C-alpha positions in Angstrom: 2.2 1.9 20.6 4.0 4.9 19.2 6.1 3.6 15.9 9.7 5.0 15.7 9.8 7.7 13.4 13.5 7.0 12.6 12.3 3.8 10.4 9.9 5.8 8.2 12.2 5.9 5.3 13.2 2.4 5.8 9.5 1.4 5.7 9.0 3.4 2.3 12.1 1.6 0.9 10.7 -1.7 1.8 7.6 -1.2 0.1 8.7 0.4 -3.1 10.9 -2.9 -3.0 7.2 -4.9 -2.0 5.3 -2.9 -4.6 7.9 -3.9 -7.2 7.8 -7.4 -6.6 4.3 -7.7 -6.1 4.0 -6.2 -9.6 6.4 -8.7 -11.2 4.4 -11.4 -9.3 1.5 -10.7 -11.5 3.3 -10.6 -14.8 5.6 -13.8 -13.7 2.3 -15.8 -13.1 0.6 -14.6 -16.6 3.7 -15.5 -18.5 4.1 -18.9 -16.8 1.1 -20.1 -18.8 1.2 -18.6 -22.8 -2.5 -20.0 -23.2 -3.8 -18.1 -20.7 -2.1 -14.7 -21.0 -5.0 -13.4 -22.9 -7.6 -14.5 -20.6 -5.8 -13.4 -17.6 -4.9 -9.8 -19.0 -8.6 -9.6 -20.2 -10.1 -10.3 -16.8 -7.7 -9.4 -14.2 -6.0 -6.5 -15.9 -8.7 -4.9 -17.9 -6.9 -1.5 -17.0 -3.5 -2.1 -17.2 -1.4 -0.5 -19.6 -0.1 -3.1 -22.2 3.4 -4.4 -22.3 5.5 -4.0 -25.5 6.4 -7.0 -27.1 10.0 -6.4 -25.7 8.9 -6.1 -22.1 6.9 -8.9 -22.5 9.9 -10.9 -23.6 12.0 -9.9 -20.6 9.3 -10.8 -18.4 8.9 -14.2 -19.5 12.7 -14.8 -19.5 13.0 -13.3 -15.9 10.2 -15.0 -14.3 9.6 -18.3 -16.3 12.7 -19.9 -15.0 11.9 -21.1 -11.4 8.9 -21.3 -9.2 9.9 -17.8 -7.4 9.1 -14.3 -8.7 12.7 -13.2 -8.9 15.7 -14.7 -10.3 18.0 -16.5 -7.8 20.5 -13.4 -7.1 17.9 -11.0 -6.9 16.0 -13.2 -4.2 18.9 -13.8 -2.3 20.0 -9.9 -2.2 16.0 -9.4 -1.4 16.0 -11.8 1.4 19.2 -10.3 2.7 17.2 -6.8 2.9 14.2 -8.5 4.5 15.9 -10.2 7.0 17.8 -7.1 7.9 15.1 -4.7 8.1 13.1 -7.5 10.0 15.8 -7.5 13.0 16.5 -3.9 12.9 12.6 -3.0 13.4 12.4 -6.1 15.7 15.0 -4.5 18.0 13.4 -1.0 17.7 9.8 -2.6 18.6 11.3 -4.5 21.8 13.2 -1.5 23.0 9.6 0.4 23.2 8.5 -2.4 26.0 9.5 -1.8 29.4 9.8 -5.4 30.3 12.5 -5.9 27.3 14.6 -2.7 27.8 17.9 -3.5 26.8 17.5 -6.7 25.8 16.5 -5.9 22.0 19.5 -7.2 20.5 20.0 -10.4 22.2 16.4 -11.3 21.4 16.5 -10.0 17.9 19.9 -12.6 17.5 17.6 -15.4 19.4 14.8 -14.8 16.6 17.1 -14.9 13.8 19.1 -18.2 15.1 15.9 -19.9 15.9 14.1 -19.2 12.3 17.3 -20.2 10.5 17.1 -23.5 12.9 13.4 -24.0 12.3 13.9 -23.8 8.0 17.2 -25.9 8.5 15.6 -28.9 10.5 12.0 -29.0 8.4 11.9 -31.7 6.1 9.0 -30.7 4.3 10.6 -26.9 3.8 13.5 -28.2 2.4 11.9 -29.8 -0.4 10.0 -26.9 -1.2 10.1 -24.8 -4.1 11.5 -20.9 -4.1 8.0 -19.2 -3.6 7.3 -21.6 -1.0 10.5 -21.5 0.8 10.5 -17.9 1.2 7.0 -17.9 2.9 8.4 -20.4 5.2 11.3 -18.5 6.2 8.9 -15.7 6.9 6.8 -17.9 8.9 9.5 -19.2 11.0 10.5 -15.5 11.9 6.9 -15.5 13.1 7.3 -18.4 15.5 10.4 -17.5 16.2 9.5 -14.4 17.5 6.2 -15.7 19.4 9.1 -18.1 21.3 11.0 -15.5 22.1 8.8 -12.5 23.2 5.5 -14.3 24.8 7.2 -14.9 28.4 8.2 -10.9 28.3 5.1 -9.8 27.1 2.5 -11.6 29.4 -0.2 -12.7 26.9 -1.0 -14.0 23.6 -2.8 -10.7 22.1 0.2 -8.6 22.6 2.4 -11.0 21.1 0.6 -11.3 18.3 0.3 -7.7 17.8 3.6 -7.5 17.6 4.0 -10.1 15.1 1.6 -8.5 12.8 3.4 -5.1 12.7 6.6 -7.0 12.1 5.0 -9.2 9.2 3.7 -5.7 7.4 0.8 -4.5 9.6 2.6 -1.2 10.9 0.5 1.7 10.7 2.9 3.6 8.0 3.3 0.6 5.9 -0.5 0.1 6.0 -0.9 3.9 4.8 1.8 3.9 2.1 0.2 0.7 1.0 -3.3 2.0 1.1 -2.1 5.1 -0.9 -0.6 2.8 -3.9 -4.0 1.1 -4.2 -5.9 4.4 -4.3 -3.4 5.8 -6.7 -4.2 3.0 -9.2 -8.0 3.4 -8.3 -8.0 6.8 -9.4 -6.7 5.8 -12.7 -9.1 2.8 -13.1 -12.4 2.9 -15.5 -13.4 -0.4 -13.4 -12.2 -0.5 -9.9 -13.7 -3.9 -8.9 -11.9 -5.4 -12.0 -8.7 -3.5 -11.1 -9.1 -4.3 -7.5 -9.4 -8.4 -8.4 -6.3 -7.9 -10.6 -4.6 -6.9 -7.6 -6.2 -9.5 -5.3 -4.9 -12.3 -7.9 -1.2 -11.0 -7.9 -1.6 -11.1 -3.8 -3.0 -14.8 -4.5 -0.5 -16.1 -6.7 2.4 -14.6 -4.2 1.0 -16.8 -1.5 0.6 -20.0 -3.5 1.3 -19.7 -7.1 -1.2 -21.9 -9.1 -3.2 -23.1 -6.1 -5.9 -20.3 -6.0 -9.0 -20.9 -8.2 -10.5 -17.6 -9.6 -14.3 -17.6 -10.2 -15.6 -14.5 -11.8 -19.6 -13.8 -11.7 -20.0 -10.3 -14.0 -23.7 -10.5 -13.3 -23.2 -10.4 -9.6 -20.3 -8.0 -10.0 -18.2 -10.6 -7.9 -14.5 -12.0 -8.2 -13.9 -15.0 -5.6 -10.5 -16.5 -5.1 -10.5 -19.7 -3.0 -7.6 -22.2 -2.2 -7.2 -25.0 0.5 -3.3 -24.6 0.0 -1.5 -22.3 2.7 2.3 -22.8 3.4 2.0 -20.5 6.5 -0.8 -22.7 8.1 0.9 -26.1 7.0 4.3 -25.0 8.8 2.3 -23.7 11.7 0.3 -26.8 12.0 3.3 -29.1 11.9 4.6 -26.9 14.8 1.5 -26.8 16.6 1.0 -23.2 16.7 -1.9 -22.9 14.0 -3.2 -19.8 15.6 -0.4 -17.6 14.4 -1.9 -18.1 10.8 -3.9 -15.0 11.8 -0.8 -13.2 12.3 0.6 -14.0 8.7 -0.2 -14.6 5.1 -4.0 -13.8 3.8 -5.2 -12.5 7.4 -2.7 -10.1 7.1 -2.3 -9.0 3.6 -6.1 -8.4 2.7 -6.4 -5.7 5.6 -2.9 -4.1 4.9 -3.4 -3.7 0.8 -7.4 -3.5 1.1 -8.6 -2.1 4.3 -8.6 1.5 3.5 -10.4 1.1 0.1 -13.9 3.0 0.3 -16.6 0.6 1.0 -18.7 2.6 -2.0 -15.9 1.5 -4.2 -15.6 -1.9 -3.7 -15.3 -4.5 -0.9 -12.4 -7.1 -0.5 -12.9 -9.3 2.1 -11.8 -12.5 3.5 -14.6 -14.3 3.7 -13.4 -17.6 4.7 -10.1 -18.5 6.3 -8.1 -21.3 7.8 -6.9 -19.2 10.4 -10.5 -18.9 11.8 -11.3 -22.8 11.3 -12.6 -22.7 7.9 -11.4 -25.8 5.3 -10.3 -23.0 2.8 -9.3 -19.5 2.1 -11.5 -17.4 0.3 -11.1 -13.8 -1.2 -14.2 -12.2 -2.4 -14.2 -8.8 -4.6 -17.4 -7.3 -4.7 -19.1 -4.5 -6.2 -19.3 -1.2 -3.7 -22.4 -0.3 -2.1 -23.1 3.2 -3.4 -25.8 3.8 -0.5 -23.1 3.7 2.0 -22.3 7.1 4.0 -18.7 6.1 3.6 -16.4 8.8 2.1 -15.9 8.0 -1.5 -13.2 10.9 -2.1 -10.1 9.1 -1.5 -10.9 6.4 -3.9 
């Protein structure tokens, strides 16, 4: 499906914001437990530029006050930006579907109202911390979109493709994110460890403190695992667990790391609750130097 080019700069702006948030999440996660700062910096960010004492102090003040990666005022502003961008992109996507021509505004309004109601009426969501609440809001948008568009699109595959695109798998966004990752790898001495640090930040975003990490330097493999998933739990409460496959790490891993050359490293979702596994497992391993895949881009 052709994407409307008019939204290119919106996507650029949103991805810059996402990259800023993504970086800050890792900083906040390391600042949250002072005893683990040195070990985390050595294992996950071996190639990162050290923060100055002032920067470290500012980071600790900004990100240790709550379970969220942003102060509350900044979070509210970003939520508003994200919601407006989601609605705008949803309407643009719907206008490309002949069966939905002229109904974009009405469906987008219905999705927003339904998502708000899902969050408001969910007792579990109301008791969550800031980070989990933000992910629950994203999951609610996905469910509301599925409910509002499934009958028009005619099948689950088309509806899931729409949701994945809205959640961040739009080709321009994937290209932009991939460029950020490749740019970081160009400046990296140990590319696998750099990717492991990036994957660690993704994990801390999805479920702060809930992912285990195991480094096997002999095998050159880093493994992250969790049995906690805000998206899967939310969708399970609403009997639509299959929607997990269009969100969360099922989306983030290919969006961020799908364009990394296999000769450099492999970042894969080895296990996934979206596929029926008991846990989610992200594995970062050394690249296959014998692969014929072009490595020039990384």
